[in-house]
N, CA, C, O and the ligand as a Tripos MOL2 file, in Angstrom:
@<TRIPOS>MOLECULE
protein
  305   303    77     0     0
PROTEIN
NO_CHARGES

@<TRIPOS>ATOM
      1 N           0.8380   -1.2010    0.0000 N.3       1 MET1
      2 CA          0.0000    0.0000    0.0000 C.3       1 MET1
      3 C           0.8740    1.2530    0.0000 C.2       1 MET1
      4 O           1.8920    1.3170    0.6900 O.2       1 MET1
      5 N           0.4640    2.2310   -0.7750 N.am      2 LYS2
      6 CA          1.2050    3.4840   -0.8490 C.3       2 LYS2
      7 C           0.2690    4.6320   -0.5150 C.2       2 LYS2
      8 O          -0.9440    4.5520   -0.7140 O.2       2 LYS2
      9 N           0.8610    5.7010   -0.0050 N.am      3 THR3
     10 CA          0.0620    6.8370    0.4480 C.3       3 THR3
     11 C           0.4740    8.1150   -0.2630 C.2       3 THR3
     12 O           1.6620    8.4160   -0.3800 O.2       3 THR3
     13 N          -0.5100    8.8620   -0.7360 N.am      4 MET4
     14 CA         -0.2570   10.1960   -1.2760 C.3       4 MET4
     15 C          -1.3220   11.1280   -0.7030 C.2       4 MET4
     16 O          -2.4140   10.6950   -0.3360 O.2       4 MET4
     17 N          -0.9860   12.4100   -0.6350 N.am      5 THR5
     18 CA         -1.9660   13.3590   -0.1030 C.3       5 THR5
     19 C          -2.7780   13.9730   -1.2390 C.2       5 THR5
     20 O          -2.4030   13.9280   -2.4110 O.2       5 THR5
     21 N          -3.8910   14.5390   -0.8390 N.am      6 CYS6
     22 CA         -4.7620   15.2730   -1.7560 C.3       6 CYS6
     23 C          -3.9280   16.2960   -2.5470 C.2       6 CYS6
     24 O          -4.0500   16.4130   -3.7670 O.2       6 CYS6
     25 N          -3.0870   17.0220   -1.8220 N.am      7 LYS7
     26 CA         -2.2490   18.0540   -2.4220 C.3       7 LYS7
     27 C          -1.3260   17.4750   -3.5010 C.2       7 LYS7
     28 O          -1.1860   18.0430   -4.5840 O.2       7 LYS7
     29 N          -0.7050   16.3420   -3.1840 N.am      8 GLN8
     30 CA          0.2050   15.7080   -4.1450 C.3       8 GLN8
     31 C          -0.5310   15.2900   -5.4130 C.2       8 GLN8
     32 O           0.0560   15.1940   -6.4910 O.2       8 GLN8
     33 N          -1.8310   15.0430   -5.2580 N.am      9 LEU9
     34 CA         -2.6080   14.5580   -6.3910 C.3       9 LEU9
     35 C          -3.3800   15.6850   -7.0870 C.2       9 LEU9
     36 O          -4.3940   15.4480   -7.7440 O.2       9 LEU9
     37 N          -2.8860   16.8970   -6.9310 N.am     10 GLY10
     38 CA         -3.5080   18.0160   -7.6310 C.3      10 GLY10
     39 C          -4.6180   18.6720   -6.8460 C.2      10 GLY10
     40 O          -5.3020   19.5590   -7.3560 O.2      10 GLY10
     41 N          -4.8090   18.2410   -5.5950 N.am     11 GLY11
     42 CA         -5.8550   18.8280   -4.7560 C.3      11 GLY11
     43 C          -5.3040   19.9420   -3.8910 C.2      11 GLY11
     44 O          -4.3880   20.6570   -4.2950 O.2      11 GLY11
     45 N          -5.8660   20.0890   -2.6950 N.am     12 ALA12
     46 CA         -5.5230   21.2650   -1.9120 C.3      12 ALA12
     47 C          -5.2320   21.0090   -0.4420 C.2      12 ALA12
     48 O          -4.6790   21.8810    0.2270 O.2      12 ALA12
     49 N          -5.5900   19.8300    0.0840 N.am     13 CYS13
     50 CA         -5.4130   19.6340    1.5170 C.3      13 CYS13
     51 C          -4.4480   18.4880    1.8040 C.2      13 CYS13
     52 O          -3.8820   17.8880    0.8900 O.2      13 CYS13
     53 N          -4.2730   18.1980    3.0860 N.am     14 GLU14
     54 CA         -3.3040   17.1860    3.4900 C.3      14 GLU14
     55 C          -3.9520   15.8240    3.7170 C.2      14 GLU14
     56 O          -3.3250   14.9320    4.2880 O.2      14 GLU14
     57 N          -5.1800   15.6550    3.2830 N.am     15 LYS15
     58 CA         -5.8410   14.3680    3.4430 C.3      15 LYS15
     59 C          -5.0420   13.2900    2.7140 C.2      15 LYS15
     60 O          -4.6080   13.4850    1.5780 O.2      15 LYS15
     61 N          -4.8560   12.1560    3.3790 N.am     16 GLU16
     62 CA         -4.0660   11.0800    2.7850 C.3      16 GLU16
     63 C          -4.9440    9.9890    2.2000 C.2      16 GLU16
     64 O          -5.9700    9.6150    2.7670 O.2      16 GLU16
     65 N          -4.5110    9.4890    1.0480 N.am     17 PHE17
     66 CA         -5.1780    8.3580    0.4080 C.3      17 PHE17
     67 C          -4.1790    7.2110    0.3550 C.2      17 PHE17
     68 O          -2.9910    7.4210    0.1090 O.2      17 PHE17
     69 N          -4.6600    6.0200    0.5820 N.am     18 THR18
     70 CA         -3.7920    4.8440    0.5570 C.3      18 THR18
     71 C          -4.3730    3.8180   -0.4000 C.2      18 THR18
     72 O          -5.5500    3.4650   -0.3140 O.2      18 THR18
     73 N          -3.5300    3.3400   -1.3200 N.am     19 ALA19
     74 CA         -4.0060    2.3610   -2.2970 C.3      19 ALA19
     75 C          -2.8500    1.5390   -2.8350 C.2      19 ALA19
     76 O          -1.6830    1.8740   -2.6310 O.2      19 ALA19
     77 N          -3.1840    0.4750   -3.5160 N.am     20 ASN20
     78 CA         -2.1610   -0.3890   -4.1170 C.3      20 ASN20
     79 C          -1.7540    0.0700   -5.5040 C.2      20 ASN20
     80 O          -0.6080   -0.1170   -5.9140 O.2      20 ASN20
     81 N          -2.6840    0.6670   -6.2260 N.am     21 THR21
     82 CA         -2.3820    1.0950   -7.5910 C.3      21 THR21
     83 C          -2.6560    2.5830   -7.7610 C.2      21 THR21
     84 O          -3.4120    3.1920   -7.0040 O.2      21 THR21
     85 N          -2.0220    3.1380   -8.7690 N.am     22 PHE22
     86 CA         -2.2160    4.5620   -9.0340 C.3      22 PHE22
     87 C          -3.6520    4.8410   -9.4670 C.2      22 PHE22
     88 O          -4.2270    5.8670   -9.1040 O.2      22 PHE22
     89 N          -4.2230    3.9320  -10.2360 N.am     23 GLU23
     90 CA         -5.6030    4.0980  -10.6980 C.3      23 GLU23
     91 C          -6.5570    4.2350   -9.5040 C.2      23 GLU23
     92 O          -7.4600    5.0710   -9.4860 O.2      23 GLU23
     93 N          -6.3100    3.3670   -8.5040 N.am     24 GLU24
     94 CA         -7.1360    3.3670   -7.2990 C.3      24 GLU24
     95 C          -7.0190    4.6960   -6.5510 C.2      24 GLU24
     96 O          -8.0170    5.2840   -6.1320 O.2      24 GLU24
     97 N          -5.7820    5.1480   -6.3960 N.am     25 ILE25
     98 CA         -5.5640    6.3690   -5.6030 C.3      25 ILE25
     99 C          -6.0980    7.5860   -6.3740 C.2      25 ILE25
    100 O          -6.6060    8.5320   -5.7730 O.2      25 ILE25
    101 N          -5.9790    7.5540   -7.6880 N.am     26 ALA26
    102 CA         -6.5110    8.6490   -8.5030 C.3      26 ALA26
    103 C          -8.0300    8.7110   -8.3530 C.2      26 ALA26
    104 O          -8.6130    9.7930   -8.2880 O.2      26 ALA26
    105 N          -8.6580    7.5490   -8.3010 N.am     27 GLU27
    106 CA        -10.1070    7.4740   -8.1430 C.3      27 GLU27
    107 C         -10.5350    8.0160   -6.7700 C.2      27 GLU27
    108 O         -11.5310    8.7300   -6.6570 O.2      27 GLU27
    109 N          -9.7650    7.6620   -5.7300 N.am     28 MET28
    110 CA        -10.0760    8.1410   -4.3770 C.3      28 MET28
    111 C          -9.9570    9.6580   -4.2920 C.2      28 MET28
    112 O         -10.7880   10.3240   -3.6750 O.2      28 MET28
    113 N          -8.9230   10.1890   -4.9160 N.am     29 SER29
    114 CA         -8.7310   11.6360   -4.8410 C.3      29 SER29
    115 C          -9.8060   12.3520   -5.6560 C.2      29 SER29
    116 O         -10.2160   13.4630   -5.3210 O.2      29 SER29
    117 N         -10.2580   11.7000   -6.7360 N.am     30 LYS30
    118 CA        -11.3170   12.2800   -7.5570 C.3      30 LYS30
    119 C         -12.6250   12.3560   -6.7540 C.2      30 LYS30
    120 O         -13.3190   13.3730   -6.7720 O.2      30 LYS30
    121 N         -12.9400   11.2730   -6.0590 N.am     31 LYS31
    122 CA        -14.1680   11.2430   -5.2400 C.3      31 LYS31
    123 C         -14.1210   12.3140   -4.1570 C.2      31 LYS31
    124 O         -15.0960   13.0270   -3.9200 O.2      31 LYS31
    125 N         -12.9670   12.4080   -3.5080 N.am     32 HIS32
    126 CA        -12.7850   13.4120   -2.4660 C.3      32 HIS32
    127 C         -12.9420   14.8120   -3.0700 C.2      32 HIS32
    128 O         -13.5770   15.6860   -2.4790 O.2      32 HIS32
    129 N         -12.3630   15.0080   -4.2390 N.am     33 GLY33
    130 CA        -12.4750   16.2960   -4.9180 C.3      33 GLY33
    131 C         -13.9250   16.6560   -5.2060 C.2      33 GLY33
    132 O         -14.3320   17.8080   -5.0590 O.2      33 GLY33
    133 N         -14.7030   15.6510   -5.6190 N.am     34 MET34
    134 CA        -16.1110   15.9170   -5.9230 C.3      34 MET34
    135 C         -16.9060   16.2570   -4.6600 C.2      34 MET34
    136 O         -17.8070   17.0950   -4.6890 O.2      34 MET34
    137 N         -16.5570   15.5920   -3.5480 N.am     35 GLU35
    138 CA        -17.2090   15.9120   -2.2690 C.3      35 GLU35
    139 C         -16.9160   17.3480   -1.8690 C.2      35 GLU35
    140 O         -17.8000   18.0880   -1.4350 O.2      35 GLU35
    141 N         -15.6550   17.7220   -2.0260 N.am     36 MET36
    142 CA        -15.2460   19.0770   -1.6620 C.3      36 MET36
    143 C         -15.9000   20.1040   -2.5870 C.2      36 MET36
    144 O         -16.2280   21.2170   -2.1740 O.2      36 MET36
    145 N         -16.0790   19.7020   -3.8470 N.am     37 PHE37
    146 CA        -16.7430   20.5790   -4.8060 C.3      37 PHE37
    147 C         -18.1880   20.8180   -4.3830 C.2      37 PHE37
    148 O         -18.6880   21.9410   -4.4480 O.2      37 PHE37
    149 N         -18.8550   19.7430   -3.9470 N.am     38 GLN38
    150 CA        -20.2390   19.8740   -3.5040 C.3      38 GLN38
    151 C         -20.3610   20.7680   -2.2750 C.2      38 GLN38
    152 O         -21.3580   21.4660   -2.0930 O.2      38 GLN38
    153 N         -19.3180   20.7330   -1.4300 N.am     39 LYS39
    154 CA        -19.3090   21.6020   -0.2440 C.3      39 LYS39
    155 C         -18.8550   23.0150   -0.6050 C.2      39 LYS39
    156 O         -18.8340   23.9070    0.2430 O.2      39 LYS39
    157 N         -18.4950   23.2060   -1.8690 N.am     40 GLN40
    158 CA        -17.9820   24.4900   -2.3410 C.3      40 GLN40
    159 C         -16.7900   24.9360   -1.4890 C.2      40 GLN40
    160 O         -16.6820   26.1000   -1.1030 O.2      40 GLN40
    161 N         -15.9140   23.9970   -1.2100 N.am     41 ASP41
    162 CA        -14.7310   24.2840   -0.4210 C.3      41 ASP41
    163 C         -13.7460   25.1310   -1.2410 C.2      41 ASP41
    164 O         -13.2540   24.6970   -2.2820 O.2      41 ASP41
    165 N         -13.4700   26.3410   -0.7520 N.am     42 ALA42
    166 CA        -12.7260   27.3230   -1.5480 C.3      42 ALA42
    167 C         -11.3670   26.8310   -2.0480 C.2      42 ALA42
    168 O         -11.0610   26.9700   -3.2320 O.2      42 ALA42
    169 N         -10.5490   26.2590   -1.1600 N.am     43 ILE43
    170 CA         -9.2070   25.8720   -1.6080 C.3      43 ILE43
    171 C          -9.2500   24.7540   -2.6490 C.2      43 ILE43
    172 O          -8.4070   24.6910   -3.5430 O.2      43 ILE43
    173 N         -10.2410   23.8750   -2.5200 N.am     44 HIS44
    174 CA        -10.3570   22.8060   -3.5080 C.3      44 HIS44
    175 C         -10.8930   23.3320   -4.8330 C.2      44 HIS44
    176 O         -10.4910   22.8700   -5.9000 O.2      44 HIS44
    177 N         -11.7990   24.2970   -4.7610 N.am     45 LEU45
    178 CA        -12.3190   24.8920   -5.9990 C.3      45 LEU45
    179 C         -11.1860   25.5500   -6.7720 C.2      45 LEU45
    180 O         -11.1200   25.4660   -7.9980 O.2      45 LEU45
    181 N         -10.2900   26.2080   -6.0320 N.am     46 GLU46
    182 CA         -9.1590   26.8700   -6.6770 C.3      46 GLU46
    183 C          -8.2460   25.8270   -7.3310 C.2      46 GLU46
    184 O          -7.7960   26.0060   -8.4630 O.2      46 GLU46
    185 N          -7.9820   24.7410   -6.6080 N.am     47 ALA47
    186 CA         -7.1440   23.6720   -7.1630 C.3      47 ALA47
    187 C          -7.7980   23.0680   -8.4050 C.2      47 ALA47
    188 O          -7.1200   22.7240   -9.3730 O.2      47 ALA47
    189 N          -9.1260   22.9440   -8.3610 N.am     48 MET48
    190 CA         -9.8380   22.3680   -9.5050 C.3      48 MET48
    191 C          -9.7820   23.2770  -10.7290 C.2      48 MET48
    192 O          -9.6820   22.8090  -11.8630 O.2      48 MET48
    193 N          -9.8470   24.5750  -10.4810 N.am     49 ASN49
    194 CA         -9.7200   25.5160  -11.5980 C.3      49 ASN49
    195 C          -8.3820   25.3440  -12.2970 C.2      49 ASN49
    196 O          -8.2970   25.3800  -13.5250 O.2      49 ASN49
    197 N          -7.3370   25.1560  -11.4980 N.am     50 LYS50
    198 CA         -6.0030   24.9630  -12.0700 C.3      50 LYS50
    199 C          -5.9570   23.6820  -12.8920 C.2      50 LYS50
    200 O          -5.3650   23.6450  -13.9710 O.2      50 LYS50
    201 N          -6.5880   22.6340  -12.3740 N.am     51 MET51
    202 CA         -6.6110   21.3650  -13.0930 C.3      51 MET51
    203 C          -7.3830   21.5050  -14.4000 C.2      51 MET51
    204 O          -7.0170   20.9170  -15.4180 O.2      51 MET51
    205 N          -8.4520   22.2910  -14.3560 N.am     52 GLN52
    206 CA         -9.2410   22.4760  -15.5810 C.3      52 GLN52
    207 C          -8.4550   23.2160  -16.6490 C.2      52 GLN52
    208 O          -8.5890   22.9360  -17.8400 O.2      52 GLN52
    209 N          -7.6330   24.1630  -16.2110 N.am     53 GLU53
    210 CA         -6.7500   24.8520  -17.1510 C.3      53 GLU53
    211 C          -5.8140   23.8430  -17.8260 C.2      53 GLU53
    212 O          -5.6080   23.8530  -19.0400 O.2      53 GLU53
    213 N          -5.2600   22.9730  -16.9740 N.am     54 LEU54
    214 CA         -4.3310   21.9520  -17.4500 C.3      54 LEU54
    215 C          -5.0230   21.0100  -18.4430 C.2      54 LEU54
    216 O          -4.4360   20.5940  -19.4420 O.2      54 LEU54
    217 N          -6.2740   20.6880  -18.1460 N.am     55 MET55
    218 CA         -7.0120   19.7320  -18.9720 C.3      55 MET55
    219 C          -7.3370   20.2590  -20.3640 C.2      55 MET55
    220 O          -7.7000   19.4940  -21.2570 O.2      55 MET55
    221 N          -7.2040   21.5690  -20.5410 N.am     56 LYS56
    222 CA         -7.4570   22.1390  -21.8720 C.3      56 LYS56
    223 C          -6.4380   21.6260  -22.8730 C.2      56 LYS56
    224 O          -6.6900   21.5870  -24.0780 O.2      56 LYS56
    225 N          -5.2810   21.2320  -22.3530 N.am     57 SER57
    226 CA         -4.2710   20.6550  -23.2230 C.3      57 SER57
    227 C          -4.1330   19.1680  -22.9230 C.2      57 SER57
    228 O          -3.6400   18.8010  -21.8560 O.2      57 SER57
    229 N          -4.5560   18.3110  -23.8370 N.am     58 PRO58
    230 CA         -4.4700   16.8700  -23.5740 C.3      58 PRO58
    231 C          -3.0410   16.4140  -23.2880 C.2      58 PRO58
    232 O          -2.8290   15.5260  -22.4620 O.2      58 PRO58
    233 N          -2.0680   17.0070  -23.9590 N.am     59 ASP59
    234 CA         -0.6750   16.6300  -23.7290 C.3      59 ASP59
    235 C          -0.2220   16.9950  -22.3230 C.2      59 ASP59
    236 O           0.4150   16.1950  -21.6380 O.2      59 ASP59
    237 N          -0.5570   18.2130  -21.8970 N.am     60 ALA60
    238 CA         -0.1780   18.6680  -20.5720 C.3      60 ALA60
    239 C          -0.8250   17.7800  -19.5170 C.2      60 ALA60
    240 O          -0.1960   17.4220  -18.5210 O.2      60 ALA60
    241 N          -2.0710   17.4310  -19.7430 N.am     61 MET61
    242 CA         -2.8030   16.5720  -18.8160 C.3      61 MET61
    243 C          -2.1500   15.1950  -18.7300 C.2      61 MET61
    244 O          -1.9640   14.6360  -17.6490 O.2      61 MET61
    245 N          -1.8100   14.6690  -19.9010 N.am     62 LYS62
    246 CA         -1.1820   13.3450  -19.9560 C.3      62 LYS62
    247 C           0.1700   13.3720  -19.2180 C.2      62 LYS62
    248 O           0.4810   12.4700  -18.4400 O.2      62 LYS62
    249 N           0.9570   14.4150  -19.4750 N.am     63 ASN63
    250 CA          2.2550   14.5390  -18.8110 C.3      63 ASN63
    251 C           2.0980   14.6320  -17.3020 C.2      63 ASN63
    252 O           2.8500   14.0230  -16.5420 O.2      63 ASN63
    253 N           1.1070   15.4070  -16.8870 N.am     64 TRP64
    254 CA          0.8610   15.5760  -15.4570 C.3      64 TRP64
    255 C           0.5120   14.2220  -14.8400 C.2      64 TRP64
    256 O           1.0530   13.8320  -13.8050 O.2      64 TRP64
    257 N          -0.4090   13.5160  -15.5080 N.am     65 PHE65
    258 CA         -0.8790   12.2270  -15.0220 C.3      65 PHE65
    259 C           0.2770   11.2340  -14.9320 C.2      65 PHE65
    260 O           0.4020   10.5060  -13.9470 O.2      65 PHE65
    261 N           1.1170   11.2100  -15.9590 N.am     66 GLU66
    262 CA          2.2490   10.2800  -15.9720 C.3      66 GLU66
    263 C           3.2690   10.6230  -14.8950 C.2      66 GLU66
    264 O           3.8580    9.7290  -14.2880 O.2      66 GLU66
    265 N           3.4830   11.9260  -14.6530 N.am     67 SER67
    266 CA          4.4530   12.3090  -13.6270 C.3      67 SER67
    267 C           3.9310   11.9230  -12.2430 C.2      67 SER67
    268 O           4.7070   11.5510  -11.3630 O.2      67 SER67
    269 N           2.6090   12.0150  -12.0530 N.am     68 LYS68
    270 CA          2.0190   11.6140  -10.7700 C.3      68 LYS68
    271 C           2.0700   10.0990  -10.6110 C.2      68 LYS68
    272 O           2.2680    9.5830   -9.5100 O.2      68 LYS68
    273 N           1.8890    9.3990  -11.7190 N.am     69 ARG69
    274 CA          1.9720    7.9470  -11.6660 C.3      69 ARG69
    275 C           3.3920    7.5290  -11.2500 C.2      69 ARG69
    276 O           3.5840    6.6220  -10.4400 O.2      69 ARG69
    277 N           4.3690    8.2220  -11.8330 N.am     70 LYS70
    278 CA          5.7550    7.8970  -11.5070 C.3      70 LYS70
    279 C           6.0380    8.1980  -10.0280 C.2      70 LYS70
    280 O           6.7010    7.4230   -9.3390 O.2      70 LYS70
    281 N           5.5240    9.3330   -9.5620 N.am     71 GLU71
    282 CA          5.6900    9.7110   -8.1650 C.3      71 GLU71
    283 C           5.1420    8.5950   -7.2590 C.2      71 GLU71
    284 O           5.7470    8.2230   -6.2540 O.2      71 GLU71
    285 N           3.9860    8.0850   -7.6540 N.am     72 PHE72
    286 CA          3.3470    6.9960   -6.9030 C.3      72 PHE72
    287 C           4.2060    5.7410   -6.9520 C.2      72 PHE72
    288 O           4.4500    5.1020   -5.9290 O.2      72 PHE72
    289 N           4.6630    5.3930   -8.1520 N.am     73 GLU73
    290 CA          5.4680    4.1650   -8.3180 C.3      73 GLU73
    291 C           6.7770    4.2450   -7.5250 C.2      73 GLU73
    292 O           7.2820    3.2350   -7.0350 O.2      73 GLU73
    293 N           7.3180    5.4700   -7.4080 N.am     74 ASP74
    294 CA          8.6060    5.6460   -6.7270 C.3      74 ASP74
    295 C           8.4910    5.6310   -5.2020 C.2      74 ASP74
    296 O           9.5080    5.5910   -4.5110 O.2      74 ASP74
    297 N           7.2890    5.6630   -4.6780 N.am     75 LEU75
    298 CA          7.1200    5.6260   -3.2220 C.3      75 LEU75
    299 C           7.5360    4.2460   -2.7020 C.2      75 LEU75
    300 O           7.4190    3.2360   -3.3960 O.2      75 LEU75
    301 N           8.0200    4.2410   -1.4670 N.am     76 ASP76
    302 CA          8.3980    2.9540   -0.8780 C.3      76 ASP76
    303 C           7.1820    2.2410   -0.3140 C.2      76 ASP76
    304 O           7.3060    1.1410    0.2240 O.2      76 ASP76
    305 ZN         -8.4580   17.6070   -0.2730 Zn       77 ZN77
@<TRIPOS>BOND
     1     1     2 1
     2     2     3 1
     3     3     4 2
     4     3     5 am
     5     5     6 1
     6     6     7 1
     7     7     8 2
     8     7     9 am
     9     9    10 1
    10    10    11 1
    11    11    12 2
    12    11    13 am
    13    13    14 1
    14    14    15 1
    15    15    16 2
    16    15    17 am
    17    17    18 1
    18    18    19 1
    19    19    20 2
    20    19    21 am
    21    21    22 1
    22    22    23 1
    23    23    24 2
    24    23    25 am
    25    25    26 1
    26    26    27 1
    27    27    28 2
    28    27    29 am
    29    29    30 1
    30    30    31 1
    31    31    32 2
    32    31    33 am
    33    33    34 1
    34    34    35 1
    35    35    36 2
    36    35    37 am
    37    37    38 1
    38    38    39 1
    39    39    40 2
    40    39    41 am
    41    41    42 1
    42    42    43 1
    43    43    44 2
    44    43    45 am
    45    45    46 1
    46    46    47 1
    47    47    48 2
    48    47    49 am
    49    49    50 1
    50    50    51 1
    51    51    52 2
    52    51    53 am
    53    53    54 1
    54    54    55 1
    55    55    56 2
    56    55    57 am
    57    57    58 1
    58    58    59 1
    59    59    60 2
    60    59    61 am
    61    61    62 1
    62    62    63 1
    63    63    64 2
    64    63    65 am
    65    65    66 1
    66    66    67 1
    67    67    68 2
    68    67    69 am
    69    69    70 1
    70    70    71 1
    71    71    72 2
    72    71    73 am
    73    73    74 1
    74    74    75 1
    75    75    76 2
    76    75    77 am
    77    77    78 1
    78    78    79 1
    79    79    80 2
    80    79    81 am
    81    81    82 1
    82    82    83 1
    83    83    84 2
    84    83    85 am
    85    85    86 1
    86    86    87 1
    87    87    88 2
    88    87    89 am
    89    89    90 1
    90    90    91 1
    91    91    92 2
    92    91    93 am
    93    93    94 1
    94    94    95 1
    95    95    96 2
    96    95    97 am
    97    97    98 1
    98    98    99 1
    99    99   100 2
   100    99   101 am
   101   101   102 1
   102   102   103 1
   103   103   104 2
   104   103   105 am
   105   105   106 1
   106   106   107 1
   107   107   108 2
   108   107   109 am
   109   109   110 1
   110   110   111 1
   111   111   112 2
   112   111   113 am
   113   113   114 1
   114   114   115 1
   115   115   116 2
   116   115   117 am
   117   117   118 1
   118   118   119 1
   119   119   120 2
   120   119   121 am
   121   121   122 1
   122   122   123 1
   123   123   124 2
   124   123   125 am
   125   125   126 1
   126   126   127 1
   127   127   128 2
   128   127   129 am
   129   129   130 1
   130   130   131 1
   131   131   132 2
   132   131   133 am
   133   133   134 1
   134   134   135 1
   135   135   136 2
   136   135   137 am
   137   137   138 1
   138   138   139 1
   139   139   140 2
   140   139   141 am
   141   141   142 1
   142   142   143 1
   143   143   144 2
   144   143   145 am
   145   145   146 1
   146   146   147 1
   147   147   148 2
   148   147   149 am
   149   149   150 1
   150   150   151 1
   151   151   152 2
   152   151   153 am
   153   153   154 1
   154   154   155 1
   155   155   156 2
   156   155   157 am
   157   157   158 1
   158   158   159 1
   159   159   160 2
   160   159   161 am
   161   161   162 1
   162   162   163 1
   163   163   164 2
   164   163   165 am
   165   165   166 1
   166   166   167 1
   167   167   168 2
   168   167   169 am
   169   169   170 1
   170   170   171 1
   171   171   172 2
   172   171   173 am
   173   173   174 1
   174   174   175 1
   175   175   176 2
   176   175   177 am
   177   177   178 1
   178   178   179 1
   179   179   180 2
   180   179   181 am
   181   181   182 1
   182   182   183 1
   183   183   184 2
   184   183   185 am
   185   185   186 1
   186   186   187 1
   187   187   188 2
   188   187   189 am
   189   189   190 1
   190   190   191 1
   191   191   192 2
   192   191   193 am
   193   193   194 1
   194   194   195 1
   195   195   196 2
   196   195   197 am
   197   197   198 1
   198   198   199 1
   199   199   200 2
   200   199   201 am
   201   201   202 1
   202   202   203 1
   203   203   204 2
   204   203   205 am
   205   205   206 1
   206   206   207 1
   207   207   208 2
   208   207   209 am
   209   209   210 1
   210   210   211 1
   211   211   212 2
   212   211   213 am
   213   213   214 1
   214   214   215 1
   215   215   216 2
   216   215   217 am
   217   217   218 1
   218   218   219 1
   219   219   220 2
   220   219   221 am
   221   221   222 1
   222   222   223 1
   223   223   224 2
   224   223   225 am
   225   225   226 1
   226   226   227 1
   227   227   228 2
   228   227   229 am
   229   229   230 1
   230   230   231 1
   231   231   232 2
   232   231   233 am
   233   233   234 1
   234   234   235 1
   235   235   236 2
   236   235   237 am
   237   237   238 1
   238   238   239 1
   239   239   240 2
   240   239   241 am
   241   241   242 1
   242   242   243 1
   243   243   244 2
   244   243   245 am
   245   245   246 1
   246   246   247 1
   247   247   248 2
   248   247   249 am
   249   249   250 1
   250   250   251 1
   251   251   252 2
   252   251   253 am
   253   253   254 1
   254   254   255 1
   255   255   256 2
   256   255   257 am
   257   257   258 1
   258   258   259 1
   259   259   260 2
   260   259   261 am
   261   261   262 1
   262   262   263 1
   263   263   264 2
   264   263   265 am
   265   265   266 1
   266   266   267 1
   267   267   268 2
   268   267   269 am
   269   269   270 1
   270   270   271 1
   271   271   272 2
   272   271   273 am
   273   273   274 1
   274   274   275 1
   275   275   276 2
   276   275   277 am
   277   277   278 1
   278   278   279 1
   279   279   280 2
   280   279   281 am
   281   281   282 1
   282   282   283 1
   283   283   284 2
   284   283   285 am
   285   285   286 1
   286   286   287 1
   287   287   288 2
   288   287   289 am
   289   289   290 1
   290   290   291 1
   291   291   292 2
   292   291   293 am
   293   293   294 1
   294   294   295 1
   295   295   296 2
   296   295   297 am
   297   297   298 1
   298   298   299 1
   299   299   300 2
   300   299   301 am
   301   301   302 1
   302   302   303 1
   303   303   304 2
@<TRIPOS>SUBSTRUCTURE
     1 MET1         2 RESIDUE 1 A MET
     2 LYS2         6 RESIDUE 1 A LYS
     3 THR3        10 RESIDUE 1 A THR
     4 MET4        14 RESIDUE 1 A MET
     5 THR5        18 RESIDUE 1 A THR
     6 CYS6        22 RESIDUE 1 A CYS
     7 LYS7        26 RESIDUE 1 A LYS
     8 GLN8        30 RESIDUE 1 A GLN
     9 LEU9        34 RESIDUE 1 A LEU
    10 GLY10       38 RESIDUE 1 A GLY
    11 GLY11       42 RESIDUE 1 A GLY
    12 ALA12       46 RESIDUE 1 A ALA
    13 CYS13       50 RESIDUE 1 A CYS
    14 GLU14       54 RESIDUE 1 A GLU
    15 LYS15       58 RESIDUE 1 A LYS
    16 GLU16       62 RESIDUE 1 A GLU
    17 PHE17       66 RESIDUE 1 A PHE
    18 THR18       70 RESIDUE 1 A THR
    19 ALA19       74 RESIDUE 1 A ALA
    20 ASN20       78 RESIDUE 1 A ASN
    21 THR21       82 RESIDUE 1 A THR
    22 PHE22       86 RESIDUE 1 A PHE
    23 GLU23       90 RESIDUE 1 A GLU
    24 GLU24       94 RESIDUE 1 A GLU
    25 ILE25       98 RESIDUE 1 A ILE
    26 ALA26      102 RESIDUE 1 A ALA
    27 GLU27      106 RESIDUE 1 A GLU
    28 MET28      110 RESIDUE 1 A MET
    29 SER29      114 RESIDUE 1 A SER
    30 LYS30      118 RESIDUE 1 A LYS
    31 LYS31      122 RESIDUE 1 A LYS
    32 HIS32      126 RESIDUE 1 A HIS
    33 GLY33      130 RESIDUE 1 A GLY
    34 MET34      134 RESIDUE 1 A MET
    35 GLU35      138 RESIDUE 1 A GLU
    36 MET36      142 RESIDUE 1 A MET
    37 PHE37      146 RESIDUE 1 A PHE
    38 GLN38      150 RESIDUE 1 A GLN
    39 LYS39      154 RESIDUE 1 A LYS
    40 GLN40      158 RESIDUE 1 A GLN
    41 ASP41      162 RESIDUE 1 A ASP
    42 ALA42      166 RESIDUE 1 A ALA
    43 ILE43      170 RESIDUE 1 A ILE
    44 HIS44      174 RESIDUE 1 A HIS
    45 LEU45      178 RESIDUE 1 A LEU
    46 GLU46      182 RESIDUE 1 A GLU
    47 ALA47      186 RESIDUE 1 A ALA
    48 MET48      190 RESIDUE 1 A MET
    49 ASN49      194 RESIDUE 1 A ASN
    50 LYS50      198 RESIDUE 1 A LYS
    51 MET51      202 RESIDUE 1 A MET
    52 GLN52      206 RESIDUE 1 A GLN
    53 GLU53      210 RESIDUE 1 A GLU
    54 LEU54      214 RESIDUE 1 A LEU
    55 MET55      218 RESIDUE 1 A MET
    56 LYS56      222 RESIDUE 1 A LYS
    57 SER57      226 RESIDUE 1 A SER
    58 PRO58      230 RESIDUE 1 A PRO
    59 ASP59      234 RESIDUE 1 A ASP
    60 ALA60      238 RESIDUE 1 A ALA
    61 MET61      242 RESIDUE 1 A MET
    62 LYS62      246 RESIDUE 1 A LYS
    63 ASN63      250 RESIDUE 1 A ASN
    64 TRP64      254 RESIDUE 1 A TRP
    65 PHE65      258 RESIDUE 1 A PHE
    66 GLU66      262 RESIDUE 1 A GLU
    67 SER67      266 RESIDUE 1 A SER
    68 LYS68      270 RESIDUE 1 A LYS
    69 ARG69      274 RESIDUE 1 A ARG
    70 LYS70      278 RESIDUE 1 A LYS
    71 GLU71      282 RESIDUE 1 A GLU
    72 PHE72      286 RESIDUE 1 A PHE
    73 GLU73      290 RESIDUE 1 A GLU
    74 ASP74      294 RESIDUE 1 A ASP
    75 LEU75      298 RESIDUE 1 A LEU
    76 ASP76      302 RESIDUE 1 A ASP
    77 ZN77       305 GROUP 0 **** ****
C-alpha cells in the first residue's frame, strides 16, 4: 500500500489516500475532490480551476498524469 496526499494529487489539503495502484488512488482523490466541490470548499475549488486549465491541453494533462503515476510508483 502506498500513500499520497490530496495536495500531491492536484488537490488542496493534506488528506491522505492509501491504495495499491495509481488508478485506485486517482479514483479516491477524484471522489474526495467531488465531495469538496459539492461543499464548495474554496481551496479545492481553486485547485480544480487549475486542473481544468491543465485539462485544456491533452498533452499537458497526460504529462501531469504520468508524472504523478511515476511519483506513486517511486514511493516505498
Ligand atoms: Zn483535499
